[in-house]
C-alpha positions in Angstrom: 9.1 -19.9 17.8 5.5 -20.1 19.0 6.4 -18.2 22.2 8.1 -15.5 20.2 5.1 -15.1 17.9 2.8 -14.8 20.9 5.1 -12.2 22.5 5.2 -10.2 19.3 1.4 -10.2 18.9 1.0 -9.1 22.5 3.5 -6.3 22.0 1.4 -5.2 19.0 -1.4 -4.1 21.3 0.4 -1.3 23.2 2.2 -0.4 19.9 -1.0 0.1 18.1 -2.4 2.0 21.1 0.6 4.4 21.0 0.4 4.8 17.2 -3.3 5.6 17.2 -3.0 8.0 20.1 -0.3 9.9 18.3 -2.2 10.0 15.0 -5.4 11.1 16.8 -3.6 13.9 18.6 -1.8 15.1 15.4 -5.1 15.1 13.4 -6.9 17.1 16.1 -4.1 19.6 16.6 -3.5 20.1 12.9 -4.7 23.4 11.3 -8.2 23.2 9.8 -11.7 22.7 11.3 -14.1 20.2 9.8 -17.0 22.1 11.2 -16.0 25.2 9.2 -15.6 23.1 6.1 -18.9 21.4 6.7 -20.9 24.6 7.2 -19.2 26.2 4.1 -19.8 23.2 1.8 -23.0 21.5 2.8 -25.3 24.3 1.8 -25.8 22.5 -1.5 -25.7 19.0 0.1 -28.3 16.8 1.6 -28.5 14.8 4.8 -26.3 16.8 7.2 -29.3 18.3 9.0 -27.5 21.7 9.5 -27.6 23.2 6.0 -30.8 25.1 6.7 -29.5 26.8 9.8 -29.3 30.5 9.3 -26.9 31.0 12.2 -23.5 29.8 11.1 -22.1 29.5 14.7 -25.1 27.4 15.7 -24.6 25.2 12.7 -21.0 24.7 13.6 -21.8 23.9 17.2 -24.3 21.3 16.1 -21.7 19.7 13.9 -19.1 19.6 16.6 -21.7 18.2 19.1 -22.8 15.5 16.7 -19.2 14.2 16.2 -18.0 14.9 19.8 -15.5 17.5 18.5 -16.5 19.8 21.4 -15.3 17.3 24.1 -11.7 17.1 25.5 -9.2 15.3 23.4 -8.7 12.3 25.6 -12.5 11.9 25.9 -12.8 11.9 22.1 -10.0 9.3 21.8 -11.7 7.1 24.4 -15.0 7.2 22.4 -13.1 6.5 19.2 -11.1 3.6 20.8 -14.3 2.0 22.1 -15.9 2.2 18.6 -12.8 0.7 16.9 -12.9 -2.2 19.4 -16.2 -3.0 17.9 -14.7 -2.6 14.4 -16.8 0.6 13.9 -14.9 3.5 12.4 -17.9 5.8 12.5 -19.5 7.6 9.5 -18.1 10.1 7.1 -18.4 13.8 8.1 -19.6 15.0 4.7 -21.6 11.8 3.8 -23.2 10.9 7.1 -25.2 8.1 5.5 -22.0 6.3 4.6 -20.2 4.2 7.2 -16.4 4.4 6.9 -16.1 0.6 7.5 -18.3 -0.1 4.5 -16.5 2.4 2.3 -13.2 1.0 3.4 -14.3 -2.5 2.3 -15.4 -1.2 -1.1 -12.0 0.6 -1.6 -10.1 -2.4 -0.5 -11.8 -4.5 -3.2 -10.3 -2.1 -5.7 -6.8 -1.6 -4.2 -5.9 -5.0 -3.0 -6.2 -6.8 -6.4 -4.2 -4.1 -8.2 -1.5 -4.0 -5.5 -1.3 -7.8 -5.2 -0.8 -8.2 -8.9 1.8 -5.5 -8.9 3.7 -7.2 -6.0 3.6 -10.6 -7.6 4.9 -9.3 -10.9 7.6 -7.4 -9.1 8.9 -10.5 -7.5 8.5 -12.8 -10.5 10.5 -10.4 -12.7 12.9 -9.0 -10.1 14.3 -12.2 -8.6 15.4 -13.8 -11.9 16.9 -10.4 -13.0 18.8 -10.0 -9.7 20.1 -13.6 -9.9 21.2 -13.2 -13.5 22.9 -9.9 -12.8 24.8 -11.4 -9.8 25.8 -14.5 -11.7 27.0 -12.4 -14.7 28.6 -9.8 -12.5 30.7 -7.4 -14.5 29.5 -8.7 -17.8 27.7 -6.7 -20.5 24.4 -8.3 -19.4 25.0 -7.1 -15.8 25.8 -3.6 -17.0 22.8 -3.3 -19.3 20.5 -4.7 -16.6 21.9 -2.4 -13.9 21.6 0.7 -16.2 18.0 -0.2 -17.2 16.8 -0.9 -13.6 18.4 2.3 -12.2 16.7 4.2 -15.0 13.3 2.7 -14.0 13.9 3.4 -10.3 14.7 7.0 -11.0 11.4 7.7 -12.9 8.9 9.7 -10.8 5.6 7.9 -10.6 3.5 10.9 -11.6 5.7 11.5 -14.7 5.6 7.8 -15.7 1.9 7.7 -15.3 1.3 10.7 -17.4 3.7 9.4 -20.1 1.9 6.1 -20.2 -1.4 7.9 -20.7 0.0 10.1 -23.4 1.6 7.2 -25.2 -1.0 4.4 -24.9 -4.1 6.4 -24.2 -6.5 8.1 -26.7 -4.0 10.9 -27.4 -1.4 8.4 -28.5 -1.6 4.8 -29.7 -5.1 4.3 -28.1 -4.3 0.8 -26.9 -5.6 1.1 -23.4 -8.2 3.1 -21.5 -6.8 5.5 -18.9 -9.7 6.4 -16.6 -11.2 4.1 -13.9 -11.3 0.3 -14.0 -14.5 -0.2 -16.0 -16.1 1.1 -19.2 -19.1 3.3 -18.9 -21.3 0.5 -20.3 -19.7 -2.2 -18.0 -23.1 -2.9 -16.3 -24.4 -4.4 -19.6 -21.4 -6.7 -20.1 -21.5 -10.5 -19.6 -19.3 -11.8 -16.8 -16.4 -12.6 -19.2 -16.7 -9.3 -20.9 -16.6 -7.5 -17.5 -13.5 -9.4 -16.5 -11.7 -8.6 -19.8 -12.7 -4.9 -19.5 -11.4 -4.7 -15.9 -8.1 -6.3 -16.9 -7.7 -4.0 -19.9 -8.3 -0.9 -17.7 -5.9 -2.2 -15.1 -2.9 -2.7 -17.4 -1.4 0.8 -17.2 -2.0 1.3 -13.5 -0.4 -2.0 -12.7 2.6 -1.1 -14.9 2.9 2.2 -13.1 2.7 0.4 -9.7 5.2 -2.3 -10.6 8.2 -0.7 -12.3 9.7 1.1 -9.2 9.4 -1.9 -6.8 10.7 -4.2 -9.5 13.9 -2.2 -9.9 14.4 -2.0 -6.1 13.8 -5.7 -5.5 16.1 -6.7 -8.3 19.0 -4.7 -6.8 18.3 -6.2 -3.3 18.4 -9.7 -4.8 21.6 -8.9 -6.6 23.3 -7.6 -3.5 22.2 -10.7 -1.5 23.3 -13.1 -4.1 26.7 -11.4 -4.5 27.3 -11.6 -0.8 26.5 -15.3 -0.7 28.4 -16.5 -3.8 31.7 -15.2 -2.3 31.4 -17.3 0.8 33.4 -20.5 1.5 30.6 -23.0 1.2 29.8 -21.8 -2.4 33.5 -22.2 -3.3 33.4 -25.7 -1.8 30.3 -26.6 -3.7 32.0 -25.5 -7.0 35.2 -27.4 -6.0 33.1 -30.6 -5.7 32.2 -30.3 -9.4 28.6 -29.3 -9.0 27.0 -27.5 -11.9 26.6 -23.8 -11.8 22.8 -24.2 -11.8 22.9 -26.4 -8.8 25.3 -24.1 -7.0 23.1 -21.0 -7.7 19.6 -22.4 -7.2 20.2 -25.0 -4.5 23.0 -23.5 -2.3 23.1 -19.8 -3.0 19.5 -18.7 -3.6 18.0 -19.6 -0.3 20.8 -17.9 1.7 20.6 -14.7 -0.4 16.9 -14.1 0.2 17.3 -12.2 3.5 17.4 -8.7 1.9 14.3 -9.6 -0.2 12.5 -10.9 2.9 13.3 -7.7 4.7 11.5 -5.7 2.0 8.4 -7.9 2.5 7.7 -6.0 5.7 6.5 -3.0 3.6 4.4 -5.1 1.3 1.3 -5.5 3.4 0.7 -1.8 4.0 1.3 -1.3 0.3 -1.3 -3.9 -0.5 -3.8 -2.1 1.7 -2.8 1.5 1.3 -2.4 1.5 -2.5 -0.8 4.4 -4.3 -2.3 7.8 -4.0 -0.5 9.1 -7.1 -1.5 6.2 -9.4 -5.1 6.2 -8.1 -5.3 10.0 -8.7 -3.8 9.9 -12.2 -5.9 7.0 -13.4 -9.0 8.0 -11.4 -9.1 4.7 -9.4 -11.4 4.8 -6.3 -8.9 3.0 -4.0 -7.6 3.4 -0.5 -4.9 5.8 -1.3 -7.2 8.3 -2.9 -9.8 7.8 -0.1 -7.2 8.6 2.6 -6.1 11.7 0.7 -9.7 12.9 0.2 -10.3 12.4 3.9 -7.2 14.4 4.8 -8.1 17.3 2.5 -11.7 17.4 4.0 -10.4 17.0 7.5 -12.6 14.0 7.9 -11.1 12.6 11.0 -12.9 9.3 10.8 -11.7 8.5 7.3 -8.1 9.5 8.1 -7.9 7.6 11.3 -9.5 4.5 9.8 -7.1 4.3 6.8 -4.1 5.2 9.0 -5.0 2.6 11.6 -5.4 -0.2 9.0 -2.1 0.7 7.4 -0.3 0.8 10.8 -1.7 -2.6 11.7 -0.6 -4.1 8.3 2.9 -2.6 8.8 3.3 -4.3 12.2 1.9 -7.6 10.7 4.4 -7.3 7.8 7.3 -7.0 10.2 6.1 -10.0 12.1 5.7 -12.1 9.0 9.2 -11.0 7.8 10.8 -12.1 11.1 9.1 -15.5 10.9 10.2 -15.9 7.3 13.8 -15.2 8.3 13.9 -18.4 10.2 12.3 -20.3 7.3 14.9 -19.0 4.8 17.9 -19.3 7.1 17.7 -22.1 9.7 20.6 -20.6 11.5 18.3 -17.9 12.7 16.4 -18.9 15.9 14.1 -17.0 18.2 14.2 -17.8 21.9 
């Protein structure tokens, strides 16, 4: 197992190299020029050092020179790779006094707690529902659960978010705030009041982040459980007179977790990447919104930083899933 983990980690290096090179080339070759956007938008901004230039072409040339955009593509990539090796993602194009690494950290402190809470709730609710649906296969409980979960899974996130705002926001029942994660007077709150305010603001975004994954995980759990309960060793356990609870939770559950473990590979990038739609709807300054803003502004440093972190988390998620397979099913071994 240790040798397998080491091999996988070593293979992650050239894989990350290939992913970042492809992303870098796509970003540079995509339509849109950050220099043009900068010269057209920084006239009312501060700190660029080019807003006072009367010659637009000269201003654009200075911008490209500052961020090495006038150099050959491979040379640019080499400089970027050297910086990333030092964990330096550069500075934002339109806020040159803001380091992308520092902004990433601030965004992660917003996205990770929300996403982690959503994932934990999804598993805590989905696994029991999937087990119940499989054990009660064909019953009224199974049919109602299946119908309800398929309904949840079919709801578009943007529509669900807007409906939650209309129903529970100020235009409806006015139970929850719908903008940001803190009240405008949060700076004056005590620690406990600040925590309560944050939780209250996070309720609707977490619901919006949770329902789709919950429905999908529950179906995966049901499929895995149905496949296992039809196997010979389960029939043998029942023939021995073991209670249904023991058969399900001791013998069937562990062997039915493989589909659920497979889904785990996508969890780490979700934790880091967040949800662009949810963050946009509820005005949450997280990673998803940050990546989208960087893409719209053609801010290469922001896009490359968020994409690189997400790619690394995806590879790490697959590695953790493969290791978990062996823990869940001892029959799986890695040479």
